[in-house]
C-alpha positions as CSV (number, residue, x, y, z in Angstrom):
1,M,138.6,118.9,113.3
2,N,142.5,119.5,114.0
3,Y,144.2,116.4,115.2
4,A,147.7,118.4,115.5
5,I,150.2,116.8,118.0
6,L,151.8,119.2,120.4
7,A,155.7,119.2,120.2
8,H,157.2,117.3,123.1
9,N,159.5,119.5,125.1
10,A,161.1,117.8,128.1
11,N,161.6,120.9,130.1
12,F,157.8,122.1,129.9
13,I,154.5,120.3,130.2
14,P,151.6,122.6,129.1
15,P,148.7,123.0,131.4
16,V,146.0,120.3,131.0
17,E,142.3,121.2,130.7
18,K,139.8,118.6,131.2
19,P,137.5,117.9,128.2
20,N,134.4,119.5,128.0
21,P,131.8,117.5,129.7
22,S,129.6,117.9,126.3
23,F,132.0,115.1,125.0
24,L,130.4,112.5,127.2
25,Q,127.0,113.7,126.6
26,E,127.3,113.6,123.1
27,V,129.1,110.2,123.0
28,G,127.7,108.4,126.1
29,E,129.4,106.3,128.3
30,Q,129.1,103.2,125.8
31,G,130.6,105.3,123.3
32,I,133.8,105.9,125.3
33,R,133.9,102.2,126.2
34,D,133.7,101.6,122.4
35,L,136.3,104.4,121.6
36,L,138.5,102.7,124.2
37,A,137.9,99.3,122.9
38,R,138.9,100.5,119.5
39,L,142.2,102.1,120.7
40,Y,143.2,99.2,122.8
41,D,142.6,96.8,119.8
42,G,145.1,99.2,117.6
43,L,147.4,99.2,120.6
44,Y,147.5,95.4,120.7
45,I,149.3,95.0,117.6
46,S,151.1,98.2,117.4
47,P,154.8,99.0,117.9
48,I,154.2,100.0,121.3
49,S,152.2,96.7,122.2
50,H,155.0,95.8,124.5
51,I,154.1,98.5,127.2
52,F,150.3,96.8,127.3
53,P,149.2,93.3,128.4
54,Q,150.3,90.7,126.3
55,N,147.2,88.5,126.4
56,E,144.0,89.8,124.6
57,E,141.6,89.2,127.4
58,E,143.9,91.2,129.8
59,M,144.2,94.0,127.0
60,K,140.5,94.2,126.9
61,K,140.2,94.7,130.5
62,A,142.8,97.3,130.3
63,G,140.9,99.2,127.8
64,Q,137.8,99.1,130.1
65,I,139.7,100.5,132.9
66,S,140.9,103.3,130.6
67,A,137.5,103.9,129.8
68,D,136.6,104.2,133.4
69,F,139.1,106.8,133.7
70,F,137.9,108.7,130.5
71,I,134.5,108.6,131.6
72,Q,135.5,110.1,134.9
73,I,137.7,112.8,133.5
74,C,134.9,113.8,131.1
75,G,132.4,114.5,134.2
76,G,130.9,111.3,134.4
77,P,130.7,108.8,137.0
78,K,133.9,108.0,139.2
79,Y,134.0,104.5,138.2
80,F,138.0,104.8,138.2
81,N,138.0,106.0,141.8
82,Q,135.6,103.3,142.8
83,N,137.5,100.4,141.2
84,R,141.0,101.4,141.2
85,G,141.3,104.6,143.7
86,M,142.8,107.9,142.8
87,P,144.0,108.0,139.2
88,Q,147.5,109.3,139.9
89,M,148.3,108.4,136.1
90,R,151.8,109.5,136.2
91,G,152.7,107.0,138.9
92,R,150.6,104.3,137.6
93,H,152.6,104.6,134.4
94,A,156.0,105.0,136.0
95,P,156.7,101.2,135.7
96,F,156.4,101.5,131.8
97,A,159.2,103.1,129.6
98,I,157.1,105.8,127.9
99,T,159.3,107.6,125.4
100,A,158.2,110.4,123.0
101,E,157.8,108.1,120.0
102,A,155.5,105.9,121.9
103,R,153.5,108.9,122.9
104,L,153.1,109.5,119.2
105,H,152.1,106.1,118.1
106,W,149.5,106.2,121.2
107,L,148.3,109.6,119.5
108,V,148.0,108.3,116.1
109,L,146.1,105.2,117.1
110,F,143.7,107.3,119.4
111,E,143.0,109.7,116.4
112,E,142.0,106.4,114.2
113,A,139.8,105.4,117.3
114,L,138.1,108.7,117.2
115,K,137.3,108.9,113.3
116,P,134.2,106.7,113.5
117,I,132.4,109.3,116.0
118,E,133.5,112.4,114.2
119,D,129.9,112.6,112.7
120,E,128.2,112.2,116.2
121,V,130.1,114.6,118.0
122,S,130.3,118.3,117.7
123,E,133.6,119.4,116.7
124,E,134.1,121.8,119.5
125,S,133.5,118.7,122.0
126,L,135.9,116.3,119.9
127,Q,138.6,119.3,120.1
128,S,138.1,119.6,123.8
129,F,138.7,115.8,124.3
130,W,141.8,115.8,121.6
131,N,143.3,118.7,123.4
132,Y,143.0,116.9,126.6
133,I,144.6,113.6,125.5
134,N,147.5,115.6,123.6
135,V,148.7,117.2,126.9
136,F,148.0,114.1,129.0
137,S,149.9,112.1,126.7
138,I,153.1,114.4,127.3
139,M,152.5,114.1,130.9
140,M,152.8,110.4,130.4
141,I,156.5,110.4,128.7
142,N,158.9,109.1,131.6
143,T,161.7,108.1,129.4
144,H,164.0,110.3,127.3
145,S,165.9,108.7,124.5
């Protein structure tokens, strides 16, 4: 598995390709929910925790909302749309100062959250998911310092 992180170039956002639906098929909805719970547990105590809810219950809720998004983006039911409306993720993240450094913290924590499922998922599916979040994270950067 190649967890290389794409370099950020403020003048270029690479094209994003949705993850292979096989990722969801192999992990399952609960697997994605567990993945995002691990990620948000890490984010809660991370150097970028100030971007996220400061209350532990609210943080868990945010993780499950994020899981709804990732289930949907991987070809599953449109839970995010049903519960929150169209994703419009850049707009939803606009109120938060997301720097290139914050992106790196997020990706490192995402890699850690993915490690426990490496043996359960084909490398092709996992790489497809990683490639998606790698570019997705570039799209969320909205503050240049």
